[in-house]
C-alpha positions as CSV (number, residue, x, y, z in Angstrom):
1,M,19.2,41.0,-31.9
2,I,16.4,42.9,-30.2
3,G,16.8,46.1,-28.3
4,F,15.1,45.0,-25.0
5,F,13.2,42.2,-23.4
6,P,11.1,42.4,-20.2
7,D,12.5,40.5,-17.3
8,P,10.2,37.5,-16.6
9,L,8.4,38.0,-13.3
10,P,8.2,35.5,-10.5
11,D,6.3,32.4,-11.6
12,E,5.5,34.0,-15.0
13,L,5.1,31.9,-18.1
14,L,7.6,32.5,-20.8
15,Y,4.6,33.0,-23.1
16,S,3.4,35.9,-20.8
17,A,6.8,37.6,-21.0
18,C,6.8,37.3,-24.8
19,A,3.3,38.8,-24.9
20,R,4.3,41.7,-22.7
21,Y,7.3,42.3,-25.1
22,H,4.9,42.2,-28.1
23,V,2.8,44.9,-26.6
24,R,5.6,47.1,-25.3
25,A,7.5,47.0,-28.6
26,G,4.4,48.0,-30.5
27,Y,4.3,45.1,-32.9
28,R,1.2,45.0,-35.1
29,S,2.0,41.6,-36.6
30,R,2.4,38.4,-34.7
31,E,4.5,37.1,-37.5
32,R,7.0,39.9,-37.0
33,T,7.2,39.2,-33.2
34,G,7.7,35.5,-33.9
35,H,10.4,36.2,-36.4
36,D,12.3,38.5,-34.1
37,L,12.1,36.3,-31.0
38,F,12.3,32.8,-32.5
39,G,13.5,33.2,-36.0
40,E,10.3,32.0,-37.7
41,T,7.4,34.1,-38.9
42,R,4.9,31.3,-38.2
43,A,6.4,30.4,-34.8
44,I,3.7,29.5,-32.2
45,V,4.7,29.8,-28.6
46,A,3.2,26.9,-26.7
47,V,1.8,28.0,-23.3
48,D,3.3,25.3,-21.2
49,L,6.3,24.0,-23.1
50,P,7.6,26.3,-25.8
51,C,10.6,25.6,-28.1
52,H,13.3,27.6,-30.0
53,L,14.7,28.8,-26.7
54,D,18.3,28.8,-27.9
55,T,17.2,31.2,-30.7
56,L,15.5,33.4,-28.1
57,I,18.6,33.5,-25.9
58,A,20.8,34.4,-28.9
59,V,18.7,37.5,-29.8
60,L,18.4,38.9,-26.3
61,P,20.2,42.2,-25.6
62,P,23.9,42.2,-24.5
63,G,24.4,41.8,-20.8
64,H,21.3,39.7,-20.1
65,R,21.6,37.0,-17.4
66,Y,19.4,34.4,-18.8
67,T,20.1,30.9,-20.1
68,A,17.9,28.4,-21.8
69,E,18.1,26.2,-18.7
70,R,17.0,29.0,-16.4
71,L,14.0,29.9,-18.6
72,I,13.0,26.2,-18.8
73,E,13.2,25.7,-15.0
74,D,11.6,29.0,-13.9
75,H,9.1,29.8,-16.7
76,T,7.8,26.6,-18.3
77,L,5.9,23.6,-16.9
78,L,8.7,21.1,-17.5
79,P,9.7,20.9,-13.8
80,L,6.2,19.5,-13.2
81,Y,6.7,16.6,-15.6
82,R,10.4,16.0,-15.1
83,P,10.2,13.8,-11.9
84,F,7.8,11.4,-13.6
85,V,9.5,10.6,-16.9
86,P,12.7,8.6,-17.5
87,S,15.9,10.6,-17.2
88,E,16.9,9.9,-20.8
89,R,13.6,11.3,-22.0
90,V,14.2,14.4,-20.0
91,S,17.4,15.0,-21.9
92,L,15.5,14.7,-25.2
93,L,12.8,17.1,-23.9
94,Y,15.5,19.7,-23.1
95,N,16.9,19.4,-26.6
96,D,13.4,19.7,-28.1
97,I,12.6,22.8,-26.1
98,R,15.9,24.5,-26.8
99,G,15.7,23.6,-30.5
100,R,12.9,23.1,-33.0
101,G,11.3,20.0,-31.5
102,G,8.0,21.5,-30.7
103,G,6.0,18.8,-32.4
104,S,7.4,16.0,-30.3
105,I,7.5,17.6,-26.8
106,H,3.9,16.9,-25.8
107,T,4.1,13.4,-27.4
108,R,7.1,12.4,-25.3
109,L,5.2,13.5,-22.1
110,G,1.9,11.7,-23.1
111,I,0.0,14.9,-22.8
112,L,-1.7,14.5,-26.1
113,T,-3.6,11.4,-24.9
114,S,-4.0,12.3,-21.2
115,G,-6.8,14.8,-21.8
116,T,-5.7,16.8,-18.8
117,K,-4.3,19.9,-20.5
118,A,-5.8,23.3,-19.5
119,K,-8.1,24.8,-22.2
120,V,-8.2,28.5,-21.1
121,F,-5.9,30.8,-19.3
122,R,-6.8,31.2,-15.6
123,Y,-6.0,33.7,-13.0
124,C,-6.4,34.4,-9.3
125,P,-8.3,37.8,-8.6
126,I,-6.2,38.5,-5.5
127,C,-2.9,37.7,-7.3
128,V,-4.0,40.1,-10.1
129,E,-4.4,43.0,-7.6
130,D,-1.1,42.1,-5.8
131,D,0.8,42.0,-9.1
132,R,-0.6,45.3,-10.2
133,E,0.5,46.8,-6.9
134,R,3.9,45.3,-6.9
135,F,4.9,45.2,-10.6
136,G,2.4,47.6,-12.1
137,E,0.6,45.0,-14.2
138,A,-0.9,41.6,-14.0
139,Y,0.6,38.6,-15.8
140,W,0.0,34.9,-16.6
141,H,1.2,32.8,-13.7
142,R,2.7,29.5,-14.5
143,L,1.1,27.7,-11.5
144,H,-2.4,28.8,-12.5
145,Q,-2.1,27.2,-16.0
146,A,-0.9,23.8,-14.7
147,P,-3.4,21.1,-15.4
148,G,-5.4,20.0,-12.3
149,V,-4.9,23.4,-10.5
150,E,-8.3,24.7,-9.6
151,V,-7.4,27.0,-6.7
152,C,-4.7,29.5,-5.8
153,P,-2.8,27.9,-2.9
154,A,-1.4,31.3,-1.8
155,H,-4.8,33.0,-1.3
156,K,-7.1,30.0,-0.9
157,V,-9.5,31.1,-3.5
158,F,-10.8,29.5,-6.7
159,L,-9.1,30.4,-10.1
160,E,-11.2,32.3,-12.6
161,D,-11.4,31.4,-16.3
162,S,-10.4,34.1,-18.9
163,L,-11.7,34.3,-22.4
164,L,-8.3,33.4,-23.9
165,H,-7.8,29.8,-25.1
166,T,-4.5,28.2,-24.5
167,R,-4.5,26.6,-28.0
168,H,-6.2,29.0,-30.3
169,R,-6.7,27.2,-33.6
170,A,-7.7,30.4,-35.5
171,N,-4.1,31.8,-35.0
172,H,-5.4,35.4,-35.4
173,V,-4.3,36.1,-31.8
174,M,-0.9,34.9,-30.8
175,F,0.6,37.1,-28.0
176,V,-2.0,38.3,-25.5
177,T,-1.2,39.7,-22.1
178,A,-3.2,39.1,-18.9
179,E,-4.1,42.8,-18.8
180,Q,-5.7,42.6,-22.2
181,V,-8.3,40.0,-21.2
182,I,-8.6,39.8,-17.4
183,G,-11.9,41.2,-16.2
184,T,-13.1,42.1,-12.8
185,A,-14.0,39.1,-10.6
186,K,-14.8,38.8,-7.0
187,P,-12.7,36.2,-5.2
188,R,-14.5,33.0,-4.3
189,S,-13.1,31.6,-1.1
190,L,-12.7,27.9,-0.5
191,N,-15.0,26.1,1.9
192,K,-12.6,24.4,4.4
193,S,-15.3,22.0,5.5
194,D,-15.9,20.8,2.0
195,R,-13.8,17.7,1.2
196,R,-13.5,18.5,-2.5
197,D,-12.2,22.0,-1.8
198,R,-9.6,20.6,0.6
199,V,-8.4,18.0,-2.0
200,S,-8.2,20.7,-4.7
201,L,-6.1,22.9,-2.4
202,R,-3.8,20.0,-1.6
203,I,-3.3,19.3,-5.3
204,A,-2.4,22.9,-6.0
205,E,0.1,23.0,-3.2
206,D,1.7,19.8,-4.4
207,I,2.0,21.1,-8.0
208,D,3.4,24.4,-6.6
209,W,6.0,22.4,-4.7
210,L,7.0,20.4,-7.8
211,L,7.4,23.5,-9.9
212,K,9.8,25.1,-7.4
213,R,12.0,22.0,-7.1
214,T,14.5,22.4,-9.9
215,G,16.8,19.7,-8.7
216,L,14.2,16.9,-8.6
217,T,15.0,14.2,-11.0
218,S,13.3,11.0,-12.2
219,D,13.9,7.7,-10.4
220,Q,11.1,5.4,-11.5
221,P,12.4,2.3,-9.6
222,A,12.3,4.4,-6.5
223,Y,8.7,5.4,-7.1
224,R,7.7,1.8,-7.7
225,D,9.3,0.7,-4.4
226,R,7.6,3.5,-2.5
227,Y,4.2,2.9,-4.0
228,I,4.5,-0.9,-3.4
229,N,5.5,-0.3,0.2
230,L,2.6,2.0,0.9
231,L,0.0,-0.1,-1.0
232,S,1.2,-3.2,0.9
233,K,0.7,-1.4,4.2
234,A,-2.8,-0.4,3.1
235,G,-3.6,-4.0,2.1
236,L,-3.9,-3.1,-1.6
237,S,-0.9,-5.0,-2.8
238,N,1.2,-7.9,-1.6
239,P,4.9,-7.1,-0.7
240,F,6.0,-8.3,-4.1
241,G,4.0,-5.7,-6.0
242,K,0.9,-7.7,-7.1
243,M,-1.8,-5.0,-6.9
244,K,-5.4,-5.3,-6.1
245,T,-6.3,-2.8,-8.9
246,G,-10.1,-3.1,-8.5
247,D,-10.0,-2.6,-4.8
248,L,-7.6,0.4,-5.2
249,A,-9.8,2.0,-7.9
250,A,-12.9,1.6,-5.7
251,A,-11.1,3.0,-2.7
252,M,-9.9,6.0,-4.6
253,D,-13.4,6.5,-6.0
254,D,-14.7,6.6,-2.4
255,Y,-11.9,8.9,-1.3
256,Y,-12.3,11.5,-4.1
257,S,-15.7,10.7,-5.7
258,P,-16.0,9.5,-9.3
259,E,-17.3,12.9,-10.4
260,F,-14.3,14.7,-9.1
261,L,-11.9,12.3,-10.8
262,E,-13.8,12.5,-14.1
263,S,-13.6,16.3,-13.9
264,L,-9.8,15.9,-13.9
265,N,-9.9,13.3,-16.6
266,C,-8.5,10.8,-14.2
267,G,-11.5,8.6,-13.6
268,F,-11.7,4.8,-13.7
269,R,-14.6,4.1,-16.1
270,G,-12.9,1.5,-18.2
271,K,-9.5,3.0,-17.5
272,K,-8.1,1.3,-14.4
273,K,-4.9,0.2,-16.1
274,W,-3.3,3.6,-15.5
275,L,-3.1,2.7,-11.9
276,Q,-0.9,-0.3,-12.7
277,R,1.2,1.9,-15.1
278,L,1.9,4.4,-12.3
279,V,3.4,1.6,-10.2
280,H,4.8,-0.8,-12.8
281,N,5.9,1.6,-15.5
282,H,6.0,0.0,-18.9
283,G,7.6,2.9,-20.7
284,R,4.4,4.8,-21.1
285,A,4.2,8.3,-19.7
286,Q,1.6,9.1,-17.1
287,H,0.5,12.5,-16.2
288,P,1.8,14.0,-12.9
289,L,-1.7,14.7,-11.8
290,K,-2.4,11.0,-11.6
291,H,0.8,10.5,-9.5
292,L,-0.3,13.3,-7.1
293,L,-3.8,11.8,-6.7
294,L,-2.3,8.4,-5.7
295,M,0.1,10.0,-3.3
296,Q,-2.6,12.0,-1.6
297,F,-4.8,8.9,-1.4
298,L,-2.0,7.1,0.3
299,G,-1.7,9.9,2.8
300,Y,1.4,11.8,1.6
301,T,2.1,15.2,0.1
302,A,4.5,15.3,-2.8
303,A,7.2,16.7,-0.5
304,A,6.7,13.9,2.0
305,F,6.5,11.2,-0.7
306,F,9.9,12.2,-2.2
307,Q,11.5,12.0,1.2
308,L,10.3,8.4,1.9
309,P,13.0,5.7,1.9
310,L,13.1,3.3,-0.9
311,R,11.2,0.1,-0.8
312,E,11.5,-1.2,2.8
313,H,12.8,-4.7,3.3
314,P,10.0,-6.5,5.2
315,F,12.5,-7.6,7.8
316,G,14.7,-4.5,7.9
317,Q,18.3,-4.3,6.9
318,G,20.9,-7.0,7.6
319,P,22.8,-8.5,9.1
320,W,20.2,-10.3,11.3
321,P,20.7,-11.9,14.7
322,C,21.2,-15.6,15.3
323,L,18.7,-16.8,17.9
324,N,20.4,-20.0,18.7
325,R,20.6,-20.0,22.5
326,A,23.1,-22.8,22.4
327,A,25.6,-20.7,20.5
328,E,28.1,-18.2,21.8
329,H,27.0,-15.7,19.2
330,Y,23.4,-15.7,20.4
331,R,21.5,-12.5,19.4
332,Q,24.6,-11.3,17.6
333,P,24.1,-9.9,14.0
334,V,25.9,-12.6,12.1
335,I,23.3,-13.7,9.5
336,A,24.1,-11.9,6.2
337,E,21.1,-13.0,4.1
338,C,17.4,-13.3,4.6
339,E,15.4,-15.5,2.2
340,V,12.0,-13.8,1.6
341,S,9.1,-15.7,0.1
342,L,5.4,-15.1,-0.1
343,D,3.1,-17.2,2.1
344,Y,0.2,-17.9,-0.2
345,R,-2.1,-18.9,2.6
346,H,-1.6,-15.7,4.6
347,Q,-0.5,-13.5,1.7
348,R,2.3,-12.2,3.8
349,P,6.1,-12.3,3.4
350,R,7.9,-15.0,5.2
351,G,11.6,-14.5,6.1
352,T,14.0,-17.4,6.6
353,F,17.3,-16.8,8.5
354,R,20.1,-19.3,8.3
355,C,23.2,-19.1,10.4
356,R,26.6,-20.7,9.8
357,C,26.1,-22.7,13.0
358,G,23.3,-24.6,11.2
359,F,20.5,-23.0,13.2
360,A,17.7,-21.6,11.0
361,Y,14.4,-20.0,11.8
362,S,11.6,-18.2,10.0
363,R,8.8,-15.7,10.8
364,F,6.1,-13.7,9.1
365,G,6.7,-10.1,8.2
366,P,6.8,-7.3,7.9
367,D,8.6,-6.3,11.1
368,R,6.8,-3.6,13.0
369,S,9.5,-2.7,15.5
370,E,13.2,-3.4,16.3
371,D,12.1,-6.0,18.8
372,D,10.6,-8.1,16.0
373,R,14.1,-9.0,14.9
374,F,14.4,-11.3,17.9
375,L,11.2,-13.2,17.3
376,I,11.0,-16.8,16.0
377,G,7.9,-17.9,14.2
378,R,9.0,-21.4,13.3
379,Y,12.2,-23.5,13.8
380,V,13.6,-24.6,10.4
381,T,16.7,-26.5,11.5
382,Y,18.6,-26.7,14.8
383,G,22.1,-27.4,13.6
384,K,25.1,-29.2,15.0
385,V,25.9,-26.6,17.7
386,W,22.3,-26.8,19.1
387,E,22.3,-30.6,18.9
388,G,25.7,-30.8,20.6
389,K,24.5,-28.6,23.4
390,L,21.4,-30.8,23.9
391,K,23.5,-33.9,24.2
392,E,25.9,-32.2,26.6
393,M,23.1,-31.0,28.9
394,R,21.5,-34.4,28.8
395,A,24.7,-36.1,29.7
396,E,25.0,-33.8,32.7
397,G,21.7,-35.1,34.0
398,E,19.4,-32.2,33.1
399,T,15.8,-33.1,32.6
400,G,13.9,-32.3,29.4
401,K,12.0,-29.5,31.2
402,E,15.2,-27.9,32.4
403,I,16.7,-28.1,28.9
404,A,13.5,-26.6,27.4
405,R,13.7,-23.7,29.8
406,R,17.4,-23.0,29.1
407,L,17.0,-23.3,25.3
408,C,13.7,-21.4,25.4
409,I,11.8,-24.1,23.4
410,S,8.8,-26.3,24.2
411,A,9.3,-29.4,26.3
412,R,7.6,-31.4,23.5
413,V,10.2,-30.5,21.0
414,I,13.0,-31.4,23.5
415,L,11.5,-34.8,24.2
416,Q,11.1,-35.4,20.5
417,Q,14.8,-34.5,19.9
418,I,15.8,-36.7,22.8
419,A,14.0,-39.6,21.2
420,N,15.6,-38.8,17.8
421,F,19.1,-39.0,19.3
422,H,18.2,-42.1,21.3
423,L,19.0,-40.4,24.6
424,Q,17.6,-41.7,27.8
425,P,14.1,-40.4,28.6
426,D,13.6,-38.4,31.8
427,S,12.2,-41.3,33.8
428,Q,15.4,-43.3,33.4
429,S,18.1,-40.6,33.3
430,T,17.9,-38.8,36.6
431,K,17.4,-39.8,40.2
432,E,15.2,-36.8,40.7
433,T,12.6,-38.0,38.2
434,V,12.7,-41.6,39.3
435,G,12.3,-40.6,42.9
436,R,9.4,-38.4,42.0
437,V,7.6,-41.2,40.2
438,A,8.4,-43.6,43.1
439,D,7.1,-41.2,45.7
440,N,3.8,-41.0,43.7
441,S,3.1,-44.8,43.5
442,D,-0.5,-44.1,44.5
443,L,-0.9,-41.7,41.6
444,R,0.8,-44.2,39.3
445,E,-1.7,-46.9,40.3
446,E,-4.6,-44.6,39.9
447,H,-3.6,-43.7,36.3
448,R,-3.1,-47.4,35.5
449,R,-6.6,-48.2,36.8
450,V,-8.1,-45.4,34.7
451,W,-6.3,-46.5,31.6
452,E,-7.3,-50.2,32.1
453,A,-10.9,-49.1,32.7
454,A,-10.9,-47.0,29.5
455,R,-9.7,-50.0,27.5
456,Q,-12.4,-52.3,29.0
457,R,-15.1,-49.7,28.1
458,H,-13.8,-49.3,24.6
459,P,-12.1,-52.6,23.6
460,E,-12.0,-51.7,19.9
461,A,-10.5,-48.2,20.4
462,R,-7.0,-47.5,19.4
463,R,-4.5,-45.5,21.4
464,S,-5.4,-42.1,19.8
465,A,-9.1,-42.6,20.6
466,L,-8.4,-43.6,24.2
467,A,-6.0,-40.6,24.6
468,V,-8.9,-38.3,23.7
469,K,-11.1,-39.9,26.4
470,V,-8.5,-39.9,29.2
471,R,-6.0,-37.3,28.1
472,K,-4.5,-36.6,31.5
473,T,-3.9,-40.2,32.2
474,Y,-2.5,-40.8,28.7
475,T,0.0,-38.0,29.1
476,W,1.1,-39.0,32.6
477,L,1.7,-42.7,31.6
478,C,3.6,-41.7,28.5
479,R,5.9,-39.5,30.5
480,Y,6.4,-41.4,33.8
481,D,5.4,-45.0,33.2
482,R,6.2,-45.7,29.6
483,E,7.2,-49.3,29.9
484,W,3.9,-50.3,31.6
485,F,2.0,-48.1,29.1
486,E,3.5,-49.9,26.1
487,Q,2.7,-53.3,27.5
488,N,-0.9,-52.4,28.3
489,S,-1.9,-50.4,25.3
490,P,-3.3,-51.4,21.9
491,A,-0.6,-52.3,19.4
492,C,0.4,-49.5,17.1
493,R,-1.2,-49.6,13.7
494,V,1.2,-50.9,11.1
495,S,1.2,-49.2,7.7
496,A,-0.5,-51.3,5.0
497,G,2.0,-50.1,2.5
498,A,2.7,-47.0,0.5
499,P,0.3,-44.1,1.0
500,R,-2.5,-43.9,-1.5
501,H,-2.0,-41.4,-4.3
502,V,-3.9,-38.2,-3.9
503,D,-5.5,-36.7,-7.0
504,W,-4.5,-33.1,-6.2
505,R,-6.2,-31.7,-9.3
506,K,-9.5,-33.2,-8.3
507,R,-9.1,-32.1,-4.7
508,D,-8.1,-28.6,-5.8
509,S,-11.3,-28.4,-7.8
510,E,-13.5,-29.7,-5.0
511,L,-11.9,-27.4,-2.4
512,S,-12.1,-24.4,-4.7
513,E,-15.9,-25.0,-5.2
514,A,-16.4,-25.6,-1.5
515,A,-14.6,-22.4,-0.7
516,R,-16.7,-20.5,-3.1
517,K,-19.9,-21.9,-1.5
518,E,-18.7,-21.3,2.0
519,A,-17.9,-17.6,1.1
520,A,-21.4,-17.2,-0.3
521,R,-23.0,-18.8,2.8
522,L,-21.0,-16.4,5.1
523,R,-22.1,-13.4,3.0
524,A,-25.7,-14.5,3.1
525,A,-25.8,-15.4,6.8
526,P,-28.4,-13.4,8.8
527,G,-27.4,-10.9,11.4
528,R,-24.4,-8.6,11.5
529,P,-22.0,-9.5,8.7
530,V,-18.9,-11.4,9.5
531,R,-15.7,-10.8,7.6
532,V,-15.0,-13.4,5.0
533,T,-11.4,-14.5,5.3
534,A,-9.3,-17.2,3.8
535,S,-8.4,-18.6,7.2
536,G,-12.1,-18.6,8.3
537,I,-13.1,-20.5,5.2
538,A,-10.2,-23.0,5.6
539,R,-11.3,-23.7,9.2
540,A,-14.9,-24.2,8.2
541,L,-13.8,-26.7,5.5
542,G,-11.4,-28.5,7.8
543,A,-8.6,-27.7,5.3
544,V,-6.2,-25.6,7.4
545,T,-3.5,-28.3,7.5
546,T,-4.0,-29.3,3.9
547,L,-3.6,-25.7,2.6
548,G,-0.8,-25.0,5.0
549,K,1.3,-28.0,3.8
550,N,0.1,-28.4,0.3
551,G,-1.0,-25.0,-0.8
552,H,1.4,-25.1,-3.8
553,L,-0.6,-28.2,-5.0
554,L,-3.9,-26.3,-4.7
555,P,-3.5,-23.2,-6.9
556,Q,-7.1,-23.0,-7.9
557,T,-8.2,-23.1,-4.2
558,V,-5.6,-20.5,-3.2
559,K,-6.8,-18.2,-6.0
560,T,-10.4,-18.7,-5.0
561,L,-9.7,-17.9,-1.4
562,A,-7.8,-14.7,-2.4
563,K,-10.7,-13.7,-4.6
564,V,-13.6,-14.3,-2.2
565,S,-11.8,-13.0,0.9
566,E,-12.6,-9.6,2.2
567,G,-10.3,-6.8,3.3
568,V,-10.9,-4.9,6.5
569,E,-12.5,-2.0,4.7
570,E,-14.8,-4.2,2.5
571,A,-16.1,-6.1,5.5
572,A,-16.6,-2.9,7.4
573,I,-18.6,-1.3,4.6
574,R,-20.9,-4.4,4.5
575,R,-21.5,-4.0,8.3
576,V,-22.1,-0.3,7.7
577,N,-24.7,-1.0,5.0
578,W,-26.3,-3.7,7.3
579,A,-26.6,-1.3,10.2
580,A,-28.1,1.4,8.0
581,E,-30.7,-1.0,6.7
582,C,-31.6,-2.0,10.2
583,Y,-32.1,1.6,11.3
584,R,-34.1,2.4,8.1
585,S,-36.5,-0.4,8.8
586,E,-36.8,0.8,12.4
587,G,-37.3,4.4,11.4
588,I,-34.6,5.6,13.8
589,R,-31.7,8.0,13.0
590,P,-28.9,7.1,15.5
591,S,-25.9,9.1,16.7
592,R,-22.6,8.3,15.0
593,K,-21.3,6.5,18.1
594,T,-24.4,4.3,18.4
595,F,-24.2,3.6,14.6
596,K,-20.6,2.5,14.9
597,R,-21.3,0.3,17.9
598,R,-24.1,-1.5,16.1
599,A,-22.1,-2.0,13.0
600,G,-19.1,-3.2,15.0
601,I,-16.7,-0.6,13.6
602,S,-13.7,0.2,15.8
603,D,-12.5,3.8,16.2
604,K,-9.3,2.9,14.4
605,V,-11.1,1.5,11.3
606,A,-13.7,4.3,11.4
607,R,-10.9,6.9,10.9
608,R,-10.0,5.4,7.5
609,P,-11.3,7.8,4.7
610,V,-13.2,5.1,2.9
611,I,-15.1,4.1,6.1
612,M,-15.7,7.7,7.1
613,S,-17.3,8.3,3.8
614,A,-19.4,5.1,4.0
615,I,-20.7,5.9,7.5
616,L,-21.5,9.4,6.6
617,S,-23.4,8.3,3.4
618,A,-25.2,5.6,5.3
619,M,-26.3,7.9,8.1
620,L,-27.5,10.5,5.7
621,S,-29.6,7.9,3.9
622,I,-31.6,7.1,7.1
623,K,-34.9,8.9,7.3
624,P,-36.4,9.0,10.8
625,S,-40.1,8.2,11.3
626,E,-42.5,10.7,12.8
627,R,-42.3,9.0,16.1
628,A,-38.5,8.9,16.1
629,T,-36.9,11.6,18.1
630,A,-33.2,10.6,18.0
631,S,-31.1,13.2,16.2
632,I,-28.0,12.6,14.0
633,T,-24.6,13.6,15.1
634,V,-22.0,13.4,12.3
635,S,-18.3,14.2,13.0
636,A,-15.7,14.5,10.3
């Protein structure tokens, strides 16, 4: 047992407290200090995550108020790592730190391969003066030694490097206090207008927050859900977690700069897979700094991220309302389950809601507001209750238009359902409709003449072709003079037999190649670039219906469309580059507002970090000619 031990100061590393003890006790041998504190003459106290803490607690003077848990939480860097490793591994780390597991601590955390460990002790010049005034001496702050911390968040100044290495291989210096090696340094303030300085400050603030949260535990499924939700909203993942890793890496490079990420050993040069591991953890530890970089890119501090709800259901929480206007429970939350699938064509979640009454509907998600819960994108089935109400209303003499209005559905659908149930059409079911047709005998005769004239001009045309030429007449006769129309129209085409077999593999290959060529044509088209989208390509190829109904039979085409399609930011950057090239060739340096207008960039899109950076870089690359007098106006 030792006679005394200095109380660790606020945010002081345990290593620092041991070094102060070594100096105060007058030890001349590091081996003797190691033996008295940790029971081993060759004990080496790791700066960030020491071990043998149970031994240290056992030799402290009687009446001390310390426990191994308290020393770990307040004076080591384990709280920084704990939220990002599995809970069972945290228990092993605690045992290693309390016992003799020094060799496995850093391996369990993946620090040995991350390359992000601090190499020298660092200090804040202002903290040094404050500590000397308050405690009579400076000491090594835990926060300042955390990897990725370049600035002091308390004083908004850069940290300074000391001459003391954190892992001294020579082993001739073991316990060194801050007072022994800290020199005189003038504080270097941050430049608040410099983006890199602002990012560095945010990282330091996040790490400071994590170190002070002793109750924060690991919940990796929750991280995954939060990441997927945020990435999906940013268009960098689908709602089911399939990430656009390349796009995400490029966007983070634009946000931070490749040089800044490389300085933190978190760059993407041949190392993009760590992004996937952050989201879809496969049992491999990832450094907290990488998590914090992704959180900040997504617009959240560490504190805000850990307060986010878990993965949001794209259609909110159930139960969901039944939207069957024919049912007594209309708009009541009676649907317990929502079937969610991915629409490959739109790359959006589609929810299908089925009620016990037989009524089912679907819509695209995610829902943006509470009102979206009462929207119908497509009717799936109507059900017995709805069908019974239709028959009842028809029997009471209501017209198709009246039924459509009451059931809030198109008249075309009502007429189709009336035909399906072999109910009387409007022209025969109500006196009102018959009277209206009778009162318009002149109009009826006029439409008959128009139809007969069209048949004489185009004797070989079928009904569909004639309908295109005289659409209004065709619609009127079908609705109000059906019997005459059937007697005086070309016969319906009779099917020649079973439909011909479609070679979907061949069609998939052809459509895929056509989609690739169309995308290349759109990208090479002169003038202001147009965003290349899957829907635009499908329309150009006349394949909207084919892809909508048979997308599952065209996997190669769907994959090609997803590959060649542009996100909002990618298309915007192309327009920015195009506008910059135009101004460079003209020798004019425009204002930011003029530049955005020519590039077709909305204010909302321009506020995105990636686009802000692209616009700024593009405008700075424009060199005005001697005759140009326009000046540049760049706003953050």
